[in-house]
N, C-alpha and C positions, 0 to 999 in steps of 0.2 A: 788434386783439382778435379772438379766435376766436368765431364765431357758434355758440352751443349747438345751434341748430336744424340747421345744416349738419353739425355733428359727429354729431347724432342721425341725420340722413338717411344719412350715410356708414356708420354702424353698421348701419342697417336694410338698406342695399344689400348689405353684407358678409354679414349673417345670412340674407338672402333666397336662394332657390335660383336658381342660374344656369341649371340644367336641371331640369325636372320631368317625369318619365316615369310614365305610369299604364297598366298592362295592355298593354304593348307586345309584339306578337307577329308573327312572320313564319315562314312555312312554304314550303319549296321542294319541290313534289311531296309525297312522303310523309315528308320530313325536316323536323322542327321545328328551326329555327335559333335562334329567340328565343321563349321560352315564357312570354309574359304578364308581363314584369318591371315592377316599380315601383322608382323610384329618384329621390331628390332630391340633386342635386350642388350643394354650397355655392359661393357666389360668392367671388371674390378669392382663390382657392386654386390650388395645383398639384395636380391630381387625376389619379390613375392608374386606368385600367380594365384589369385584368389577368386573364389566364386562359390555359390551354393552347391550342395550335392547334385550331381547330374549336369553340371555346367559344361563339362568337357575337359576339365583340367588334366585328369589322368590320361585320357586319350591323347591330348596334345603333347604331354611330356613323353608318352610312349613313342609317338611318331618322331619327336625331336631327337630322342636318344637312340633311334634305330631299332626299337623293340616292336614296333607296329608299322607296317607299310601304309602310307596314306593313299587315298584314292586319287588325289591330285595335289599339286603344289610342290614346293621345294623347301629344303631346310639346309642352312649352313651353320656349322658350329666351329668356332675358331677359324673361320675363313674356308672351311672344307665342306664339300657337299656330303651330307650324311649318307645318301643312298648311292652316290658314285664312288665314294672313298670310305666305306664303312669301317674297314680295319684301322685306317689312319685316325678317323674320328673317335673310335672307341678306345684308342690308346691315349686320347687327350681328355676324355671325360670320365667322371665318376658318377655312378647311379645308385641311389637307394630307393627302389620302387616300393609302392604300397604292397603289403602282403609279401614281403621278400621271403623267398624260399632259400634256406641254407642247407649245408651238409650237416644234417642233424647228428650224425654219429662221429663227427670230429669235435675236438675241443676248440675253444676260441683261438688258442695259439696254433694248433694244427691247421685250422682254416686259413689263417693269415700266411702261414708258411707255405701252404699249398698254392695260394693265390700268387705269392711272390715268385714261386717256381714257374707258374704259368706265365707270369709277366717277364720271365727271363732274367730275374735278378740273381746275382751271385748269392750263395747261401748266407754268407756273413752279412751282406747288406739287407737281405730279407729279414734276417733275425734281428738286426739293429732296428729297422723300421717297425717290426712287429712289437718289440719290447717297448719302444717309445709310445706307440699307439695304445697298447694295453695299459701302460702307466698313465698316460694323459687322460684316457677315457675311464679310468678307475675300474679296470677289468683284471688287474693282476691277481686278485683273490679268486677269480673265476676262470683264469686262463687255462687250467687243465680240466675244467668241468665240460661235459658234453653239451653241445648247443641245444640238444633236445630238452635239457633241464634249465635253460636260461629263461629268465623272466622277460616280459615284453620290453622293459627298458634296456635290459642287457642285450637283447636281440637287436634293438635299434642301434645300440652303441657298437656292437661287433659288425653290424652291417655298414655303419658309417666308417669304421676302421678299414673294412674291405674296400670301400669306395675311395678312400683317401690314400691307400697304400702306395699307389704309383704316382702320387702328387699330380692329379689332373689339373688342367687349365680351367675347366668348368665342372661344377658339381651340381647334379640334379637330385633333388630330394622330394619325394611325394609324401606329404603329411608326416614329416620326421618326428613330430612331437606328440602324435596321437597315441593315447594309451601309455604315455611315459610319465613316471612319477616326477615330482618337482626337482628332486636332487639330480636324477639322470638328465632331465631337461636342461638344468643349469650347466651341467658338464658339457652336453652337446652344444649348447649355445656358445659357451666359451671357446670351444674348438673351432666352431664356424666363424666366429668373429676374428679369431687369430688368422684363420685361413684367408678370409677376404682382406684382412689387413695387409697381407703379403702381395696383394694385387690380383688374386684369383677371383673367380665369379661363382656365386652360389645362386641357384634358381630353385625355389621351393614352393610347393603348392600348399595351401591351407584354406580353411574356411573360418579360422579364428582371427578376427580383425585386430584384436588387442595385441596378439603375438606379432602379427605382421607389422603393425604400426611401431612396435618397440624395437624390431630387428631391422627392418628393410629401409633402404634409401629410395627404392624405385618399385613400382607395383603395376601390375596389369590386372584389370577386373574382367572376369569372364562370366557370361550367363547365356544359356541356351545355345552353346556352341559358337558364340561370337565374342569379340573383344569390345567391351563397352567403354573402357577408358584405360589409358596407360600413361606413365610418366613418373616424375619424382613424387614422393608421397604427398608433399605439400600441395602440388598442383592437382592431384587427383582428389585430395580431401577438399580443396577449394574453400568455400565459406561454411561448410558443414563443421560442426563442433568436433567431429572425430572421423576417422576412416570408417568406423562402423556405420555412422549415419550416412556418409557419402555412399558407402557400399549398398545400403538398403535402398537408397534412391536410384542408384545406377542399375540395380537388378530388378527394379519395379516392385519392391516389397512394401513400400510405404502405404499403398492404397488398399491393403488387404483387410483392413478393419482390425479390431482388437483381437489378439490371440485368445481363443476359447469362445468366440462368438458362436452361438448355436448349441453350446454345451450347458443348457439350462438345468440339466439334471445332475451336473457334477458339483460336488461341494457339500456343505452342511445341509441339514434337514433330513427328510425321509430317504432311506435307502431302498424303499419299495418301488418296484416298477409298475405297480397296479394303481387303480383309482383309490382315492381316500374314501 
C-alpha cells in the first residue's frame, strides 16, 4: 500500500524551491554583472537559465554554487544557505562549470576513483559507480586514456560523470552541450533526462533556445544582469511562435535592424577597396 504521508512529502519536495535567490548582486570594477536578482527555481525539473553572451549567467551560477562570493544577497540550495553552510551544500550539489579544469594526467577511471575516495565512498562502491557511469556515458573505451588526450565531448562526459558520482540533489551545468558532437550530446541528454526523471533537479545555462525548448520544463531569461522573465516554458513563450522569438523580444534584440546593415561592401561584386 502507498503511504499517503510519503506521497504528500514527495509532493511538497517537488513544489519546494530547489534554489532560492534573493537580492543577488556582483560587480567587477565599474561593471555590474548581476544586478540584485530574485529567483525561485522549482525542484524536480529540467530548468534552463538562458541569455545572450555577457548576460550574467555564468556569474550567477558561480555565486549559486559557492564558487564566487556575491557582493550582496542570499542563496539557498536544497533549503541550505550556500555561504553559511558551504560544506553541506556542496555535498548536495553537482557542478559542471564552463571551461572545467580536470586532472590532465589521470585517466577517466582514475579521476572518478580519486573523486570517490575524496567523497568518502568505500572503494567497492566507488568502483561500482565509476563503472556504471563510464558505461552509460560511452567512455569505457577511453577509461584508461589520459584526460589530456580526451576530445571536447569526452571531457564534457567525464566532467558530467564527476558531477553525478555522489548522486547530488541539484545539478548545475554551464553550457554543457557547447562544442559537443551530436552523438555525445544525445548521450548526455539521455543521462540528464533519466536523472530528472528520478526527482532530481538540473539547472543549466545556454544561449541555444532550440535546445532549451526541447529539454526544459521551466526557464529563466537573463539579460544585462537581470531576470527578464521566468516560469514554465509555455508561459515565457506566451503568444510568440517559439522560445527563440520570445527570447529576442525579452532581451530587446527585435529592434536592431536587419543583421548585416551597414556592410554594403560585403558580398558579390568588386573586391577592391578603391574607387572604380
